[in-house]
C-alpha positions as CSV (number, residue, x, y, z in Angstrom):
1,M,22.1,-21.4,9.2
2,I,23.3,-24.1,11.6
3,K,26.7,-22.5,11.7
4,L,25.3,-19.1,12.4
5,L,23.4,-20.4,15.5
6,G,26.5,-22.0,16.8
7,E,25.3,-25.6,16.5
8,A,27.6,-26.8,13.7
9,E,29.4,-29.3,16.0
10,E,26.2,-31.0,17.2
11,E,25.4,-34.4,15.9
12,Y,21.6,-33.6,15.5
13,P,21.3,-29.8,15.3
14,E,17.7,-30.1,14.0
15,D,16.7,-31.4,17.4
16,I,18.3,-28.5,19.2
17,I,17.6,-25.4,17.1
18,P,13.8,-25.3,17.3
19,Y,13.9,-25.4,21.1
20,K,16.9,-23.3,21.8
21,W,17.3,-20.6,19.2
22,S,13.9,-20.3,17.4
23,F,10.6,-19.5,19.1
24,P,7.2,-18.0,18.4
25,H,7.7,-14.2,18.4
26,E,6.2,-13.4,21.9
27,Y,8.3,-16.1,23.7
28,I,10.5,-14.6,26.3
29,P,13.3,-16.8,27.8
30,E,13.7,-16.9,31.5
31,T,17.3,-15.7,31.4
32,I,18.8,-13.6,28.6
33,T,22.6,-13.5,28.4
34,Q,24.9,-11.3,26.4
35,T,25.6,-14.1,23.9
36,D,22.0,-14.8,23.0
37,K,20.9,-14.8,19.4
38,F,17.4,-15.6,18.3
39,I,15.4,-16.2,15.1
40,N,11.7,-15.8,16.1
41,F,8.8,-16.2,13.7
42,E,5.1,-15.5,13.4
43,I,2.6,-16.5,10.7
44,S,-0.4,-14.3,9.9
45,A,-3.4,-15.4,7.9
46,A,-6.3,-13.2,6.8
47,I,-9.1,-13.6,4.4
48,D,-8.3,-12.1,1.0
49,P,-10.7,-9.1,0.6
50,R,-11.1,-9.7,-3.1
51,N,-11.8,-13.5,-2.9
52,D,-13.1,-15.3,0.2
53,V,-11.6,-18.6,-1.0
54,Y,-8.0,-17.4,-0.6
55,K,-6.0,-16.2,2.4
56,D,-3.3,-13.6,2.6
57,L,-0.5,-15.4,4.4
58,T,2.4,-13.5,5.8
59,I,5.5,-14.9,7.5
60,Y,7.5,-12.7,9.8
61,F,11.0,-13.5,11.0
62,Y,12.5,-11.5,13.9
63,I,16.3,-11.9,13.9
64,I,17.7,-10.5,17.0
65,C,20.9,-10.7,19.1
66,H,22.5,-9.0,22.0
67,Q,24.7,-6.0,21.1
68,D,27.7,-7.8,22.4
69,A,27.1,-10.7,20.0
70,I,26.6,-8.7,16.8
71,R,30.0,-9.3,15.4
72,Y,30.3,-12.5,13.4
73,E,33.6,-13.6,11.8
74,E,33.9,-16.0,8.9
75,N,36.9,-16.7,6.6
76,G,38.8,-13.7,8.1
77,R,36.0,-11.2,7.5
78,T,33.7,-9.6,10.0
79,Y,30.0,-9.3,9.5
80,L,26.9,-8.3,11.4
81,W,25.4,-11.6,12.7
82,Y,21.9,-10.6,11.9
83,D,22.7,-9.6,8.4
84,K,24.3,-13.0,7.7
85,A,21.2,-14.6,9.2
86,V,18.9,-12.5,6.9
87,C,20.9,-13.6,3.9
88,E,20.5,-17.3,4.9
89,L,16.8,-17.0,5.5
90,D,16.4,-15.1,2.1
91,N,18.2,-18.0,0.4
92,I,16.1,-20.6,2.1
93,F,12.6,-19.0,1.6
94,S,12.7,-16.7,-1.4
95,D,10.7,-18.0,-4.4
96,K,10.4,-21.5,-2.8
97,N,7.5,-23.5,-1.4
98,I,9.5,-24.8,1.6
99,L,6.6,-24.5,4.1
100,G,4.2,-26.4,1.9
101,I,1.7,-23.5,1.7
102,G,2.9,-21.8,-1.5
103,T,5.8,-19.9,-2.9
104,T,7.1,-17.1,-0.6
105,T,8.5,-13.8,-1.7
106,L,10.5,-11.3,0.5
107,V,8.5,-8.1,0.9
108,S,10.6,-6.2,3.4
109,N,13.7,-6.2,5.5
110,V,13.7,-3.5,8.1
111,P,15.7,-2.8,11.3
112,Y,14.2,-4.2,14.5
113,Y,15.2,-3.1,18.0
114,P,12.9,-4.8,20.6
115,Q,15.0,-3.7,23.6
116,Q,17.8,-1.3,24.2
117,K,20.6,-3.9,24.2
118,F,19.2,-6.0,21.4
119,K,19.4,-5.3,17.7
120,G,18.3,-7.1,14.5
121,R,16.1,-7.2,11.5
122,L,12.5,-7.9,10.7
123,L,11.9,-10.0,7.6
124,K,8.4,-10.2,6.0
125,F,7.6,-12.9,3.4
126,V,4.2,-13.3,1.7
127,V,2.9,-16.4,0.0
128,K,2.5,-15.1,-3.5
129,D,0.6,-18.1,-4.9
130,F,-2.6,-16.9,-3.2
131,S,-2.4,-13.3,-4.4
132,D,-1.4,-13.6,-8.0
133,G,-4.1,-11.7,-9.9
134,A,-3.2,-13.1,-13.3
135,K,-3.3,-16.7,-12.1
136,Y,-6.6,-16.3,-10.3
137,G,-8.4,-14.0,-12.8
138,R,-8.4,-10.8,-10.8
């Protein structure tokens, strides 16, 4: 993921990425250039209608880049940048409890076009630990 965001050469990329390439979904940078790539996120929590003790947690990732920065080359092959980012996020989050709130499962991966010159994907993960009927007796 660090390589996809162009920070592979930095000594401490974990100090740069959250403030330069990843923001809450509604954040809008002051200036947007043709090389910008973003991975935005949003977490939604709602009371489970079948059991008030549990919450339905959904994590959304908005992977977007300017149309001039879509091409991504690696090992002599060309990919769509946002597709490579989706694969990395899927590898990081699917069937893991990386956020400390439960095991997440990928629910959807759909196209996302927030503005005319930006393209990307919208990933939706749910925390399946809270909605497992067999586990919680539903």
